[in-house]
N, C-alpha and C positions, 0 to 999 in steps of 0.2 A: 661603572658602579657609582651610584648616587652617594652624596655625602650623608653621613648620619645626622638626623635631626632629633631623634628620640634620645632623651637622657638615659644614660646607663652609668652606673658607678665605675665600671671599667674605663670608660672614656674619660670620666671626670678625674679618675686617679691618674691616667696617662697625661692629661693636660696639666694637672698640678705637679706631677713629677718633672715634666719638661720645663715648666715655669721655674720650679725650685732649682733646676739645673742651669738656669740662666737664659733659656730660650725665650724669645718674645712670643706673645700670643699670636701675633700676625704670622710668624714663621711656623708655629705649631699648626695653625688652621689652614695653611697652604697645602698640607698633606691631604691626599685624596681620601684617606680613611678617617679624617677628622672633620668635625662640624665647622661651619663658617663662624667667623667672629661674632656675627650678629646672633647666631644661634646660642653661642656661649653667653653673650650678654643677656639674652632673653632668659636663659636658665638662671643667671645670677640675680635677676630682678624678681623671680617668682618666689613668693613666700614659702611655698612648699619645698623649695630648694635651699632652705636656710643652711643646711649642713654643707652643701656644695659651696655656698657663699663663704662660710667659715673656712672650709678647706682651701678655697681659692685665695682668701685673704692671707692665710698662713703661708701658702706657697709663694705669694708675692713678697712677703717679709723675708722668706728664705732666699728668694731671688736676689734681693738687695745684698744679703750676706754673701751669696755666690759672686756677685759683681765685685764686692770688696776683696774677696779672696783671690780673684783673678788679677787684681792690679799689680801686686808684687811680681807675679810671673811675667806680665807684659813688660814691666819696667826692667826686669833682669834679663830679658831675652835680647841679646845683642846680635843675633843672627841678622845679616844684611845691613848692619849699621855702616859697614864699609863695603865698597865695591871696587873691583879691579878696573882701572881706567887704562886704555891703550893710548899712549902718547903719539904724537906725529912722527917720531923717529922709530916707532915700533916697540919701544920699551913700555913697560907697564908700571903702574903705581897704584897705591891704595888711596881712594878718595872717600871722604865722608858722605854717606848717603842720607842727607838731611830729610829727604821725603819719608824714609822709613822711620826716622826718629820722630818726625812730626806726626806721623800716623799713630805711633805708639802713644804719644802725648795725648792725641785726640781720643784714642780708645780709653785711656785712663780717665781723662777729664769727663768723658761721657758716662763712664761707670760711676764716677764720684757724684755727678749731677743726679743720675737716676737713684742711686742709693740714698742720697740726701732727701729726695722727695718721697721715696717709698718708706723710709724709716727715719724721719726727721729727728726724733728724740735720740736715736743712736748715732746717725751719721750726718745730721744737719749741722750747720754752723752754730756754735755756742755763742749766745749773746750774754755778755757780762754787764751788769748794771754797776757803774762806778760813779763816784763823784767827779768833779772837775779835775782833780789831781790824780785820778786813777785809783784812788782808794775805794774802800767799800761804800756802797750807797747807804746813806742813813735816812730812814723814813721817820718823820715825826707826825704823830697824830695829835691834832689840836682839838680840844673840846670847846666849843663855843657856848657861852652862856646865852640865855634867852635874850638878854639885853644886847649882846653882840650881834645876834641873828637879826634883831629888829633894826639895828643901825650898822649896816655893813661897812660904812665909810670910816668908822672909828677904829 
């Protein structure tokens, strides 16, 4: 069966649902019943597909929210944090599985990075403008007279 290349609202709805659910466009488009990424990008660029562009944009915003919602679940999942180790004498002990913990950290960091880029106002780093001592930044507006403008050195 050939991949669909004609735009249909059903396909658009499915793509946007899966995006909002946290799936990547790459993984969505790998399915045989989905269009290629290039086809989806073409649809997004067409002026007559403005509604799909808006729907896609909203789905991407929701995708960021989904990634943020997943982070506590990943952090709280302690399955496989310890593994049973067989010692030389045949006894067993529990050992920390640092690979699993590092993978969870990577999964959270990746989601944080993606969310911050997809929705910077909501999830991006907040930049606070402060004076040299950490207090509020004070902005002074100086009005120059014509005489000052003619003689900037004074």
